[in-house]
C-alpha positions in Angstrom: 60.9 49.2 9.6 57.2 49.3 9.8 57.5 48.6 13.5 59.3 51.9 13.9 56.5 53.7 12.3 53.9 52.1 14.5 53.5 52.9 18.1 51.8 50.7 20.7 48.4 51.8 19.7 49.0 51.0 16.1 50.2 47.5 17.0 47.2 47.0 19.2 45.0 48.1 16.4 46.7 45.7 14.0 46.3 42.8 16.5 42.7 43.7 17.0 42.1 43.9 13.3 43.8 40.6 12.8 41.7 39.0 15.5 38.6 40.4 14.0 39.6 39.1 10.6 40.2 35.6 12.1 36.8 35.8 13.8 35.2 36.9 10.5 36.7 33.9 8.7 35.6 31.5 11.5 32.1 33.1 11.3 32.0 32.7 7.6 32.9 29.0 8.0 30.2 28.5 10.7 27.6 30.3 8.5 28.5 28.0 5.6 28.3 25.0 7.8 24.9 26.0 9.2 23.5 26.8 5.8 24.5 23.4 4.6 23.1 21.8 7.8 19.9 23.8 7.3 19.5 22.7 3.7 19.9 19.1 4.9 17.2 19.6 7.6 14.9 21.3 5.1 15.4 18.3 2.7 14.6 16.0 5.6 11.5 18.0 6.5 10.3 18.0 2.9 10.7 14.3 2.6 8.9 13.8 5.9 6.1 16.0 4.7 5.9 14.0 1.4 5.9 10.7 3.4 3.1 12.1 5.6 1.1 13.2 2.5 1.6 9.7 1.0 0.4 8.1 4.2 -2.7 10.3 4.4 -3.4 9.5 0.7 -3.0 5.7 1.3 -5.2 5.8 4.4 -7.9 7.7 2.5 -7.6 5.2 -0.4 -7.8 2.3 2.0 -10.8 3.9 3.7 -12.6 4.4 0.4 -11.9 0.7 -0.6 -13.2 -0.4 2.8 -16.3 1.7 2.4 -16.9 0.2 -1.1 -16.3 -3.3 0.2 -18.7 -2.7 3.1 -21.3 -1.3 0.7 -20.9 -4.3 -1.6 -21.1 -6.7 1.3 -24.2 -5.0 2.7 -25.9 -5.2 -0.7 -24.9 -8.9 -0.9 -26.3 -9.6 2.5 -29.5 -7.7 1.8 -29.9 -9.7 -1.5 -29.3 -13.0 0.3 -31.8 -12.1 3.0 -34.3 -10.9 0.5 -34.0 -14.2 -1.4 -34.4 -16.2 1.9 -37.5 -14.1 2.7 -39.0 -14.7 -0.7 -38.2 -18.4 -0.8 -39.6 -18.9 2.8 -42.7 -17.0 2.0 -43.2 -19.0 -1.2 -42.6 -22.3 0.6 -45.0 -21.2 3.4 -47.8 -20.3 0.9 -47.3 -23.5 -1.0 -47.4 -25.7 2.1 -50.5 -23.8 3.4 -52.2 -24.3 0.0 -51.4 -28.0 0.1 -52.7 -28.4 3.7 -55.9 -26.5 2.9 -56.4 -28.6 -0.3 -55.8 -31.7 1.7 -58.3 -30.6 4.5 -60.8 -29.8 1.8 -60.4 -33.2 0.3 -60.9 -34.8 3.7 -63.9 -32.7 4.4 -65.4 -33.7 1.0 -64.6 -37.4 1.5 -66.2 -37.2 5.0 -69.3 -35.5 3.5 -69.5 -38.0 0.7 -69.2 -40.9 3.2 -72.0 -39.3 5.3 -74.1 -38.8 2.1 -73.6 -42.4 1.0 -74.6 -43.9 4.3 -77.6 -41.9 5.4 -78.8 -44.4 8.0 -75.6 -44.1 10.0 -76.3 -40.5 11.2 -79.8 -41.4 12.6 -78.8 -44.7 14.2 -78.3 -44.9 18.0 -74.9 -44.4 19.2 -73.8 -48.0 19.4 -70.2 -49.2 19.8 -68.7 -50.4 16.6 -65.3 -50.9 15.0 -64.1 -47.9 13.0 -63.5 -48.4 9.3 -59.9 -48.7 8.2 -58.5 -45.3 7.4 -57.6 -44.6 3.8 -54.6 -42.3 4.6 -52.3 -41.3 7.4 -54.0 -37.9 7.7 -57.4 -39.5 7.9 -56.2 -41.9 10.6 -54.6 -39.1 12.6 -57.9 -37.1 12.5 -60.2 -40.0 13.3 -60.5 -39.5 17.1 -59.0 -36.1 17.3 -59.7 -32.5 16.3 -62.5 -31.7 13.9 -61.3 -30.8 10.4 -61.5 -27.0 10.8 -59.6 -27.1 14.1 -57.1 -29.6 12.7 -56.5 -27.3 9.7 -55.9 -24.3 12.0 -53.4 -26.4 14.0 -51.7 -27.6 10.8 -51.4 -24.0 9.5 -49.8 -22.9 12.8 -47.4 -25.9 12.7 -46.5 -25.0 9.2 -46.0 -21.4 10.2 -43.7 -22.3 13.1 -41.8 -24.8 10.9 -41.2 -22.2 8.2 -40.2 -19.6 10.9 -37.6 -22.1 12.1 -36.4 -22.6 8.5 -36.2 -18.9 8.0 -34.2 -18.3 11.2 -31.8 -21.1 10.3 -31.3 -19.7 6.8 -30.8 -16.1 8.1 -28.2 -17.4 10.6 -26.2 -18.9 7.8 -25.8 -15.6 6.0 -22.3 -14.4 6.6 -22.5 -10.7 7.3 -18.7 -10.2 7.4 -17.1 -11.9 4.4 -18.0 -11.2 0.8 -18.5 -14.2 -1.5 
């Protein structure tokens, strides 16, 4: 009965309306699907952003820790080197003082020997046997450098020896690993 009331144009309109309704339902389903998919992508994006922010924070914290460790290590190395410098300077000064005191004692003993034997200086230069040395230092200086020159040579030898000790001690300082 309805079909009698409708003509061809009415039926075409109904078919077109029905097709549009079906397309609208399909579009609604697609829209719902893509909204759900978009929410999933948005959640994934936010989790990636949070992971990135966490990574950046971890890198910054690690860099801060590394800077602090480097600073502490630099301070430790500087303190070790300062201690080596002070110890080497003290040893150098002590050894120089000992060498100078020893040279002064030798000079005084030589002067005392010359004063106790006044005829020896005016005698002719005759061959004779030298007296037995009283110490190793006196024996070493018997036929060699005069006392002032020997003292200078001894001071330079001490200086070189302490420089070698300083270089060896500085080379043992570990610049990379904290203790």
